[in-house]
C-alpha positions as CSV (number, residue, x, y, z in Angstrom):
1,X,-5.6,-4.0,17.1
2,X,-5.2,-0.7,15.4
3,X,-7.8,0.3,13.2
4,X,-6.2,1.3,9.4
5,X,-7.4,4.5,9.0
6,X,-4.9,5.5,12.3
7,X,-1.5,3.9,10.4
8,X,-2.5,5.8,7.4
9,X,-0.3,9.1,8.4
10,X,2.7,7.0,9.3
11,X,2.5,5.3,6.2
12,X,2.6,8.3,4.3
13,X,5.3,9.6,6.0
14,X,7.7,6.2,5.7
15,X,7.7,7.0,1.7
16,X,11.2,6.8,0.9
17,X,12.3,8.9,-2.5
18,X,10.9,7.7,-5.8
19,X,13.7,8.2,-8.5
20,X,12.9,7.9,-12.5
21,X,12.2,11.2,-13.3
22,X,13.7,14.0,-13.9
23,X,14.9,16.5,-10.8
24,X,14.4,15.9,-7.4
25,X,13.0,12.9,-6.2
26,X,9.0,12.1,-4.9
27,X,8.1,11.5,-1.5
28,X,4.9,11.4,-1.5
29,X,2.3,9.6,-4.2
30,X,0.0,12.4,-5.9
31,X,-2.9,10.2,-5.6
32,X,-4.7,8.1,-2.4
33,X,-7.1,5.9,-3.3
34,X,-9.4,4.4,-0.4
35,X,-12.1,2.5,0.6
36,X,-15.0,4.2,2.7
37,X,-13.0,3.7,6.3
38,X,-11.1,6.3,5.6
39,X,-13.8,9.1,4.4
40,X,-13.4,11.5,7.2
41,X,-13.4,15.1,6.9
42,X,-10.2,15.4,9.2
43,X,-8.3,12.7,7.3
44,X,-9.4,14.3,4.1
45,X,-8.0,17.4,5.2
46,X,-4.9,16.1,6.1
47,X,-4.2,14.5,3.0
48,X,-5.3,16.8,1.1
49,X,-2.6,19.5,3.2
50,X,0.5,16.8,2.5
51,X,-0.8,18.0,-1.5
52,X,-2.0,14.5,-2.5
53,X,-4.9,14.4,-4.2
54,X,-7.7,12.2,-2.4
55,X,-9.6,9.5,-4.3
56,X,-12.1,7.8,-1.1
57,X,-15.5,7.0,-1.6
58,X,-18.3,8.6,0.2
59,X,-19.9,6.4,2.8
60,X,-24.0,6.0,1.7
61,X,-23.2,8.3,-1.4
62,X,-20.7,6.5,-3.8
63,X,-20.9,3.0,-4.8
64,X,-17.8,1.2,-3.8
65,X,-17.1,-0.7,-7.5
66,X,-15.5,2.0,-9.0
67,X,-12.6,1.6,-6.6
68,X,-12.5,-1.9,-7.1
69,X,-10.5,-1.1,-10.5
70,X,-7.0,-0.1,-8.4
71,X,-8.2,-2.3,-5.1
72,X,-7.5,-5.8,-7.4
73,X,-3.9,-4.4,-7.8
74,X,-3.0,-4.4,-4.2
75,X,-5.3,-7.3,-3.3
76,X,-3.6,-9.4,-5.6
77,X,0.2,-8.8,-4.4
78,X,-0.9,-9.2,-0.7
79,X,-1.9,-12.7,-2.2
80,X,1.3,-13.4,-3.3
81,X,3.2,-12.6,-0.2
82,X,0.6,-14.6,2.0
83,X,2.1,-17.7,-0.4
84,X,4.7,-17.6,2.0
85,X,4.0,-19.6,5.2
86,X,6.7,-17.7,6.9
87,X,4.6,-14.1,6.2
88,X,1.2,-15.7,6.8
89,X,1.7,-16.7,10.3
90,X,3.1,-13.6,11.4
91,X,5.0,-14.5,15.0
92,X,7.8,-12.2,14.3
93,X,8.7,-10.7,17.6
94,X,10.7,-7.7,16.3
95,X,9.5,-5.5,13.0
96,X,13.0,-5.7,11.1
97,X,12.9,-9.7,11.0
98,X,8.9,-9.2,9.7
99,X,10.6,-6.3,7.3
100,X,13.1,-8.8,6.1
101,X,10.9,-11.9,4.8
102,X,9.0,-9.8,3.4
103,X,12.1,-8.6,1.6
104,X,13.1,-11.9,0.6
105,X,9.1,-12.3,-0.8
106,X,9.6,-9.9,-2.8
107,X,12.7,-11.2,-4.2
108,X,11.1,-14.5,-4.4
109,X,8.3,-13.1,-6.2
110,X,9.9,-11.3,-8.9
111,X,12.7,-13.9,-9.3
112,X,9.8,-16.3,-10.4
113,X,7.8,-13.8,-12.6
114,X,11.3,-13.0,-14.5
115,X,11.8,-16.5,-14.7
116,X,8.3,-17.5,-16.4
117,X,9.1,-14.8,-18.6
118,X,12.7,-15.8,-20.1
119,X,11.6,-19.7,-20.4
């Protein structure tokens, strides 16, 4: 098991450009919200060096309640993905296969939500 904090920088590097506004597409998020597990000076410095605003709860100082406003969105999205049995078991040997199943799950979730709206 790899700690989540070790996978933070590869995750930030893996962002694809996001279009939507005029000008050059964004390659990184504007702000990083994280819980107390990511409270480390080296992590904060590296995220700031990349030009991303840091919003990480400090250990022993801040309550994690304020970060919950943003965190529940991510948690609810993850629960939608776990409704697909194939993704909850995660027995795929190749990352490409798991990624393909995640894409299919996202398509199904969007389709179901749009079908509810149009009916």
